[in-house]
C-alpha positions in Angstrom: -43.5 69.7 -33.5 -43.1 73.4 -32.6 -39.5 74.4 -33.2 -38.8 71.2 -35.2 -36.3 71.9 -38.0 -34.9 70.0 -41.0 -31.9 69.2 -38.8 -34.1 67.4 -36.3 -35.6 65.4 -39.1 -32.2 64.6 -40.6 -31.0 63.3 -37.2 -33.6 60.5 -37.2 -33.7 59.4 -40.8 -31.4 56.9 -42.6 -31.2 59.0 -45.8 -33.1 61.6 -47.8 -34.8 62.0 -51.2 -35.3 65.7 -51.9 -35.9 68.2 -54.7 -32.6 70.0 -55.5 -32.1 72.0 -52.4 -29.5 73.1 -49.8 -31.0 70.4 -47.5 -29.2 67.9 -49.7 -26.0 69.4 -48.5 -27.2 69.2 -44.9 -27.8 65.5 -45.3 -24.4 65.0 -47.0 -22.7 66.9 -44.1 -24.4 64.5 -41.7 -22.8 61.6 -43.6 -26.2 60.3 -44.7 -27.1 59.2 -48.2 -29.1 61.6 -50.4 -31.0 61.3 -53.7 -32.7 64.0 -55.7 -35.7 64.1 -57.9 -34.6 64.2 -61.6 -34.5 67.9 -62.4 -31.6 68.0 -64.8 -29.6 70.1 -62.4 -25.8 69.4 -63.0 -24.9 70.3 -59.4 -26.3 67.0 -58.0 -26.1 65.0 -61.2 -23.9 62.3 -59.6 -26.4 61.6 -56.8 -29.0 59.0 -57.3 -31.8 60.5 -59.5 -35.4 59.7 -58.6 -37.8 59.6 -61.5 -40.2 57.0 -60.3 -41.1 54.4 -57.7 -38.4 51.9 -58.9 -35.7 54.5 -58.3 -37.1 55.1 -54.8 -37.0 51.4 -54.1 -33.5 51.1 -55.4 -32.3 54.0 -53.2 -33.9 52.6 -50.1 -32.3 49.2 -50.8 -28.8 50.9 -50.7 -29.3 52.8 -47.4 -27.4 50.2 -45.4 -24.3 50.5 -47.7 -21.9 52.5 -45.6 -19.6 53.0 -48.6 -22.3 55.4 -50.0 -22.6 57.4 -46.7 -20.1 60.1 -47.6 -20.5 62.0 -50.8 -16.8 62.9 -51.5 -17.5 65.0 -54.7 -19.9 67.3 -52.9 -17.6 67.6 -49.9 -14.7 68.4 -52.1 -16.8 71.0 -54.0 -18.3 72.7 -50.9 -15.6 72.1 -48.3 -15.4 71.0 -44.7 -18.4 72.2 -42.7 -16.4 73.4 -39.7 -14.0 75.3 -41.9 -16.8 76.9 -43.8 -18.5 78.0 -40.5 -15.3 79.4 -39.2 -14.8 81.3 -42.5 -18.3 82.6 -42.5 -18.0 83.7 -38.8 -14.7 85.5 -39.7 -16.3 87.3 -42.7 -19.3 88.5 -40.5 -16.9 89.6 -37.8 -14.8 91.6 -40.3 -17.8 93.1 -41.8 -19.2 94.2 -38.4 -15.8 95.6 -37.3 -15.5 97.5 -40.6 -19.1 98.9 -40.2 -18.3 99.8 -36.6 -15.2 101.7 -37.6 -17.1 103.6 -40.3 -19.7 104.8 -37.8 -17.3 105.7 -35.0 
């Protein structure tokens, strides 16, 4: 398991139940359903909330429902992954170029 990451795990699962975490976004970006433990966090309040075994069973029962595969509200809020990565790369490049010009 050396070198195994959350992304490797997400590649082989049908969905994820997680505490409120950025891994929820990783799962959503892979078009897989996600649920969160009930923590009263408004960010993921529209996702299935897990407070007990019955909630877990209900979530597992819906894993085959392809209509629930893409979480549109979160994707609208956080944006397209490729565009976000391009924006981040551009910001890093601009920062590095600015720092380089300051030290030259």
